[in-house]
C-alpha positions in Angstrom: -3.3 30.6 -69.5 -7.0 30.0 -69.0 -7.2 26.6 -67.4 -9.7 23.8 -67.5 -9.7 23.2 -63.8 -13.3 23.8 -62.6 -14.4 25.8 -59.6 -15.1 23.3 -56.9 -18.6 24.5 -56.1 -20.1 24.6 -53.6 -16.8 24.9 -51.8 -16.2 28.4 -50.5 -12.8 30.0 -50.3 -11.4 32.6 -47.8 -12.7 34.0 -44.6 -15.6 36.0 -46.2 -18.2 35.4 -48.9 -17.2 36.2 -52.5 -17.8 39.8 -53.7 -19.1 38.4 -57.0 -19.8 35.0 -58.5 -20.0 36.5 -62.0 -18.2 34.7 -64.8 -16.6 36.1 -67.9 -18.4 37.7 -70.8 -17.4 37.3 -74.5 -15.4 40.6 -74.1 -13.6 39.2 -71.1 -12.5 36.1 -73.0 -11.3 38.3 -75.8 -9.4 40.5 -73.4 -8.0 37.4 -71.7 -6.5 36.2 -75.0 -4.8 39.6 -75.4 -3.4 39.4 -71.9 -2.0 35.9 -72.5 -0.4 37.0 -75.8 1.1 40.0 -74.1 2.7 37.9 -71.4 4.1 35.5 -74.0 5.4 38.3 -76.2 7.1 39.9 -73.2 9.1 36.6 -72.7 7.7 35.7 -69.3 7.4 32.0 -70.1 10.4 29.7 -70.4 10.7 27.2 -73.2 9.8 23.5 -72.9 13.5 22.7 -73.3 14.3 24.9 -70.3 11.5 23.3 -68.3 12.9 19.9 -69.0 16.4 21.0 -67.9 15.0 22.3 -64.6 13.3 18.9 -64.0 16.5 17.1 -64.8 18.5 19.3 -62.4 16.0 18.8 -59.6 16.2 15.0 -60.2 19.9 15.1 -60.0 19.9 17.1 -56.7 17.4 14.7 -55.3 19.9 11.8 -56.1 22.7 13.7 -54.5 21.0 14.4 -51.2 19.7 10.8 -51.0 23.3 9.5 -51.4 24.5 12.1 -48.8 22.1 10.9 -46.2 22.7 7.2 -46.8 26.5 7.8 -46.6 26.1 9.6 -43.3 23.8 6.9 -41.9 26.4 4.2 -42.8 29.3 6.2 -41.3 27.5 6.6 -38.0 27.1 2.9 -37.5 23.4 2.4 -38.1 22.1 -1.0 -39.1 22.0 -2.2 -42.7 18.3 -1.8 -42.6 18.5 1.8 -41.5 21.0 2.5 -44.2 18.7 1.0 -46.8 15.7 3.0 -45.4 17.7 6.3 -45.1 16.2 9.0 -47.2 16.0 12.7 -47.9 13.3 14.4 -50.0 13.5 17.5 -52.2 10.6 20.0 -52.2 10.3 23.2 -54.2 8.7 26.5 -53.2 8.5 30.1 -54.3 7.8 31.0 -57.9 8.8 27.6 -59.3 6.4 25.7 -57.0 3.6 28.2 -57.8 4.2 27.8 -61.5 5.0 31.5 -62.2 8.8 31.4 -62.7 10.3 32.9 -65.9 13.4 32.2 -68.0 16.5 32.3 -65.9 14.8 32.3 -62.5 16.3 30.5 -59.6 14.7 27.4 -58.1 13.9 27.6 -54.4 14.4 24.1 -53.0 14.1 22.4 -49.6 15.8 19.2 -48.5 14.1 17.4 -45.7 16.3 14.9 -43.8 16.2 12.7 -40.7 16.7 13.9 -37.2 20.3 12.7 -37.0 21.5 14.7 -40.0 22.0 18.3 -38.9 22.2 21.6 -40.6 25.4 23.1 -39.1 27.9 20.4 -39.9 26.2 17.8 -42.1 24.6 20.3 -44.5 26.8 23.3 -44.5 30.1 21.3 -44.3 29.8 17.7 -45.5 27.1 18.3 -48.3 28.8 21.6 -49.1 32.1 19.8 -49.7 30.4 17.1 -51.8 28.9 19.8 -54.0 32.1 21.7 -54.3 33.8 18.7 -55.9 31.2 18.4 -58.6 31.8 19.8 -62.1 28.2 20.6 -62.5 28.2 22.9 -59.5 29.5 26.5 -59.7 29.3 29.7 -57.6 28.7 27.7 -54.4 27.9 30.1 -51.6 26.8 28.9 -48.1 24.9 31.4 -46.0 24.4 29.7 -42.6 23.7 32.9 -40.7 20.8 34.1 -42.8 17.3 34.4 -41.3 16.6 31.3 -43.3 19.9 29.4 -43.7 20.6 28.7 -47.3 23.2 27.2 -49.7 23.3 29.0 -53.0 24.8 27.6 -56.2 24.4 27.0 -59.9 23.8 23.4 -61.1 24.5 23.0 -64.8 23.9 26.8 -65.0 20.6 26.9 -63.2 20.5 28.9 -60.0 19.5 27.0 -56.9 18.7 28.2 -53.4 18.8 25.0 -51.2 17.5 25.0 -47.6 17.7 22.1 -45.2 15.2 21.0 -42.5 16.0 18.1 -40.1 12.7 16.7 -38.8 12.1 14.6 -35.8 12.0 11.3 -37.6 14.6 8.6 -38.1 13.3 7.8 -41.5 11.8 10.4 -43.9 9.1 8.8 -46.1 9.3 9.5 -49.8 5.6 10.6 -49.6 6.1 12.9 -46.7 3.1 15.3 -46.3 4.9 18.5 -45.5 1.5 20.4 -45.1 0.8 18.3 -41.9 1.8 20.4 -38.9 3.4 17.3 -37.3 6.5 18.0 -39.3 7.0 21.0 -37.0 7.2 18.9 -33.8 10.5 19.3 -31.9 12.2 21.5 -34.4 13.9 24.9 -34.0 12.7 28.2 -35.5 15.1 28.3 -38.4 13.8 24.9 -39.3 10.2 26.1 -39.1 11.1 29.0 -41.4 12.8 26.6 -43.8 9.7 24.3 -43.9 7.2 27.1 -44.2 8.3 28.3 -47.6 7.0 25.0 -49.0 4.0 24.8 -46.6 2.9 28.3 -47.6 3.2 27.7 -51.3 1.2 24.5 -51.1 -1.5 26.2 -49.0 -1.9 29.0 -51.5 -2.5 26.5 -54.3 -5.1 24.7 -52.1 -6.9 28.0 -51.2 -7.5 29.4 -54.7 -10.6 28.4 -56.8 -8.6 27.9 -60.0 -4.9 27.7 -59.8 -4.3 28.2 -63.6 -6.2 31.5 -63.4 -4.3 32.4 -60.2 -0.9 31.7 -62.0 -1.6 33.8 -65.0 -2.9 36.7 -62.9 0.1 36.5 -60.6 2.6 36.3 -63.5 1.0 39.5 -64.9 1.0 41.4 -61.6 4.6 40.4 -60.7 5.7 41.8 -64.0 3.6 44.9 -63.4 5.2 45.4 -59.9 8.7 45.1 -61.3 7.9 47.6 -64.1 6.5 50.0 -61.6 9.4 49.7 -59.1 7.4 48.2 -56.2 8.8 44.6 -56.3 11.4 44.2 -53.5 10.7 43.2 -49.9 14.3 44.1 -49.0 13.6 47.8 -49.7 10.2 47.9 -47.9 8.0 47.0 -50.9 6.6 43.5 -51.6 8.3 40.3 -52.7 7.1 37.2 -54.4 5.1 35.6 -51.6 3.4 38.9 -50.8 2.2 39.4 -54.4 1.1 35.7 -54.5 -1.0 36.2 -51.3 -2.6 39.4 -52.6 -3.5 37.8 -55.9 -4.8 34.7 -54.1 -7.2 36.8 -52.0 -8.6 38.4 -55.1 -9.1 35.0 -56.7 -11.1 34.0 -53.6 -13.3 37.1 -53.8 -14.1 36.5 -57.5 -14.0 32.7 -57.8 -15.5 32.5 -61.3 -13.4 35.3 -62.9 -10.7 34.7 -65.5 -7.3 36.4 -65.4 -8.3 39.5 -67.5 -11.1 40.1 -65.0 -8.9 39.3 -61.9 -6.2 41.8 -62.9 -8.8 44.6 -63.1 -10.4 43.4 -59.8 -7.0 43.3 -58.1 -6.5 47.0 -58.6 -10.1 47.8 -57.6 -9.8 45.8 -54.4 -6.4 47.1 -53.2 -7.2 50.7 -54.2 -10.1 50.5 -51.7 -8.4 48.3 -49.0 -8.3 49.8 -45.6 -4.9 49.1 -44.3 -3.8 47.9 -41.7 -6.7 45.4 -42.0 -4.9 42.2 -42.7 -5.1 40.2 -46.0 -5.8 36.6 -45.0 -6.6 33.5 -47.1 -7.8 31.6 -44.1 -8.4 31.9 -40.4 -5.2 32.1 -38.3 -4.6 28.7 -36.8 -3.6 28.3 -33.1 -1.8 25.1 -32.3 -0.5 23.2 -29.3 3.0 23.3 -30.7 3.3 26.8 -29.2 5.0 28.7 -32.0 4.1 32.5 -32.0 1.5 33.5 -34.6 0.6 37.0 -35.9 -1.8 38.5 -33.4 -1.8 42.3 -32.7 -4.0 41.8 -29.7 -1.3 39.8 -27.9 2.0 40.8 -29.6 3.0 44.4 -29.1 5.3 44.4 -32.2 2.5 43.2 -34.5 0.4 46.3 -33.7 2.9 48.4 -35.7 2.6 46.5 -39.0 1.2 48.8 -41.6 0.3 46.4 -44.4 -0.2 42.9 -42.9 -0.3 40.1 -45.5 -0.7 36.9 -43.5 0.8 33.6 -44.5 -1.8 30.7 -44.5 0.3 27.9 -43.0 0.9 27.5 -39.3 2.5 29.4 -37.7 0.8 32.2 -39.5 3.0 35.3 -39.8 3.0 38.7 -41.4 5.0 38.3 -44.6 5.2 42.1 -45.2 6.6 43.4 -41.9 9.2 45.5 -43.8 6.6 47.9 -45.2 7.0 51.5 -44.0 4.6 54.4 -44.1 6.4 55.8 -47.2 6.5 52.5 -49.1 2.9 51.9 -48.3 2.1 55.3 -49.7 4.0 54.6 -52.9 2.2 51.2 -53.3 -1.2 52.7 -52.7 -0.4 55.3 -55.4 0.6 52.6 -57.8 -2.5 50.6 -57.1 -4.5 53.8 -58.0 -2.4 54.2 -61.1 -3.3 50.7 -62.3 -6.9 51.1 -61.4 -7.2 54.4 -63.2 -5.8 52.9 -66.4 -8.0 49.8 -66.3 -11.1 51.8 -65.4 -10.5 54.2 -68.2 -10.1 51.3 -70.5 -13.4 49.7 -69.5 -15.4 52.9 -70.0 -13.7 54.1 -73.1 -15.9 54.4 -76.2 -13.2 52.9 -78.4 -11.4 50.1 -76.6 -7.6 50.7 -76.6 -5.2 47.9 -75.5 -4.4 48.5 -71.9 -1.2 46.4 -72.1 0.7 48.3 -74.9 1.1 51.8 -76.2 1.7 55.1 -74.4 0.5 55.3 -70.8 -0.3 51.5 -70.7 -0.6 49.5 -67.5 3.0 48.3 -67.7 4.7 51.6 -68.5 8.0 51.8 -66.6 8.2 54.0 -63.5 10.7 56.8 -63.3 13.4 54.8 -61.6 15.2 52.4 -64.0 15.5 48.8 -62.6 19.2 48.6 -63.3 20.1 51.8 -61.4 19.0 52.2 -57.8 15.9 51.8 -55.7 15.3 54.5 -53.2 12.8 54.3 -50.4 11.9 56.5 -47.5 11.4 55.6 -43.9 9.6 58.2 -41.8 11.3 58.8 -38.4 9.3 61.2 -36.3 7.6 62.4 -39.5 10.9 63.5 -41.0 11.7 61.6 -44.2 15.1 59.8 -44.1 16.2 58.6 -47.5 17.8 55.2 -47.5 19.3 54.2 -50.9 20.0 50.6 -51.8 22.1 50.2 -54.8 20.7 47.6 -57.2 23.3 47.8 -60.0 24.6 44.6 -61.3 28.1 45.3 -59.8 26.6 45.6 -56.3 24.1 42.8 -56.5 26.2 40.4 -54.3 26.8 43.1 -51.7 23.1 43.8 -51.5 22.4 40.2 -50.7 24.9 40.1 -47.9 23.4 43.3 -46.5 19.9 42.0 -46.7 19.6 41.1 -43.0 21.1 44.3 -41.9 18.8 46.4 -44.1 15.8 44.5 -42.9 16.7 45.2 -39.3 17.2 48.9 -40.1 13.7 49.2 -41.6 12.1 47.4 -38.7 13.9 49.5 -36.1 13.1 52.7 -38.0 9.4 51.8 -38.1 9.4 51.1 -34.4 10.9 54.5 -33.7 8.3 56.1 -36.0 5.4 54.4 -34.3 6.8 54.3 -30.8 
């Protein structure tokens, strides 16, 4: 929806000057109302009742992890004062934190705990067993060996992905500033990855001129990407954080634009983008903590990334390393498809609605969502078809093969470019 948050002039956003400071015309406002109505009619917003249920579930999970940490603190013989001060804090990230989740979407959550509460035993064993005994919890599935270790479950029917990060503090303050790089001191790389989901989401919201305009635009373009078959980082396309970063950059380039304008500018910008020039919301930050950051000048592997979309929180990384030559080609064609439709709409003598009707922006691509997603990885210029089943029956199998598939894509790209 069009928000009331004002552009914080004269603050500038991004690493370059805006492409345009133009604001909306009367026609843009009218088009924006049509866009908002379309998104509502498509069922992309959840009800107030569902929103309240999510908040209640998050509050309940927060209570559970606080009790868990206090219990462990007491069992390990810490002082009464330490037991009283013992704390864990729940953060959210992903689509929920960005405010673009839809009905039935899962909630990406992070539990931050003290240094003496570890992931391997305390989180994946003790907390797991506590959750397993609760009636509200179903479909509990720990995935400790994932690239980002996670515990998946449903709480009162709402899907939760729960990560854990143990930081180098004996007491975790309730008002912990997770955006401060000090939380990364003396932690391992899985913990950095766990923390950075929240840190990236928070940075994105700080780096856009108007977060309500950003949210509406992102909600629209995520829906477009799913309809056009290019929403899946597992299969070499782009996932949620990638789309969020692309949209955020367009918001920086057109700081006074409203969503109807930003959707059009999105396709204009990325139809003309010269990959592999990176998309960045801010300068890449070096830090004395010593974690590797994306830098093709220093890191041999980074030179082969075809569509770099860089995360804005230290350590800055390429969020789209899975993209191959073929998936990049498909996405470029889809950007052109969207641009052609919206350009045709803008210059048409009679203004059709670009969101509905035959040949509209959201017309579904040739591959149905509930069948299979096919993608091609070029190996020595010979296309090799890798098919990932996405049927409902195989959804769980696909999740367990995610890491293997990701490695296969990366290795194939290395062969292709090596």
